[in-house]
C-alpha positions as CSV (number, residue, x, y, z in Angstrom):
1,M,1.7,-3.4,8.4
2,F,0.8,-1.5,11.5
3,V,-1.6,1.4,12.4
4,V,-0.2,4.5,14.1
5,E,-3.0,6.2,16.1
6,D,-1.3,9.6,16.3
7,A,0.1,9.6,12.7
8,A,-2.0,12.7,11.7
9,E,-0.4,14.7,14.5
10,H,3.1,14.0,13.0
11,G,2.0,14.4,9.3
12,E,2.3,10.7,8.6
13,A,0.0,8.1,7.1
14,P,-2.0,6.0,9.6
15,Y,-1.1,2.7,7.9
16,Q,2.6,2.0,7.8
17,L,4.8,-0.6,6.2
18,I,8.4,-1.6,6.9
19,E,11.1,-1.0,4.3
20,G,12.4,-4.2,2.8
21,C,9.4,-6.3,3.8
22,F,6.7,-7.9,1.6
23,Y,3.0,-7.8,2.2
24,D,0.5,-10.1,0.6
25,F,-3.0,-8.7,0.0
26,E,-6.4,-9.8,-1.1
27,L,-9.2,-7.4,-1.8
28,S,-12.5,-8.7,-0.6
29,N,-14.3,-7.8,-3.8
30,P,-12.7,-9.2,-7.0
31,A,-14.1,-6.2,-9.0
32,F,-11.4,-4.0,-7.5
33,Y,-7.6,-3.9,-7.9
34,L,-4.7,-1.8,-6.7
35,A,-2.8,0.5,-9.1
36,D,1.0,0.5,-8.9
37,P,2.1,4.0,-7.8
38,Y,5.8,3.3,-8.7
39,D,7.6,0.6,-10.7
40,N,6.6,-2.8,-9.3
41,V,5.6,-1.8,-5.8
42,I,2.2,-3.4,-6.3
43,Q,2.7,-6.9,-7.8
44,A,-0.8,-8.2,-8.7
45,H,-1.3,-11.9,-9.5
46,K,-1.1,-12.4,-13.3
47,R,-4.6,-13.9,-13.6
48,V,-6.4,-12.7,-10.4
49,S,-5.8,-8.9,-10.1
50,H,-7.5,-8.5,-6.7
51,I,-4.7,-10.6,-5.1
52,G,-1.0,-9.8,-5.0
53,R,1.9,-8.4,-3.0
54,I,3.0,-5.0,-1.9
55,A,6.8,-4.8,-2.1
56,P,8.1,-1.4,-1.0
57,N,11.7,-2.7,-1.1
58,I,14.0,0.3,-0.4
59,Y,11.2,2.9,-0.9
60,V,10.8,5.2,2.2
61,G,8.1,7.8,2.2
62,T,4.3,8.0,1.7
63,L,2.7,5.8,-1.0
64,E,-0.6,6.8,-2.5
65,I,-2.1,3.5,-3.7
66,Q,-5.1,3.9,-5.9
67,I,-8.0,1.4,-5.7
68,Y,-9.8,0.9,-9.0
69,R,-13.0,-0.8,-10.0
70,K,-12.5,-2.8,-13.2
71,A,-13.7,-0.8,-16.2
72,Q,-14.2,2.4,-14.2
73,I,-12.4,5.4,-12.9
74,I,-10.5,5.8,-9.5
75,F,-12.6,4.6,-6.6
76,F,-10.5,5.9,-3.6
77,F,-6.9,6.2,-2.3
78,I,-5.0,4.5,0.5
79,H,-2.1,6.5,2.1
80,M,0.7,4.4,3.5
81,M,4.1,5.3,4.8
82,T,7.1,3.1,4.5
83,K,9.8,3.4,7.2
84,T,13.3,2.1,7.8
85,P,13.3,-0.8,10.3
86,G,13.8,0.4,13.9
87,N,12.0,3.7,13.3
88,Y,8.5,2.6,14.2
89,G,6.3,5.2,15.8
90,E,8.8,8.0,15.4
């Protein structure tokens, strides 16, 4: 994952992932978890839901990943863009 400083000027998300790569994550507070915006993009650990993997596979575009607090409604959103390898910063 990388951060693009001028992403807003180009209509892109500031946090960007590379298509075909996998990204392990661990939320600092175990009361929160990531919701899967598409089929199997967020792969949470089976017993520990605040740990898992983001797997965009061939998905290209902007992902809106919702962060939930267990037993509550949506807490906030993360906007990420997935790009094809070699198109960084375009």
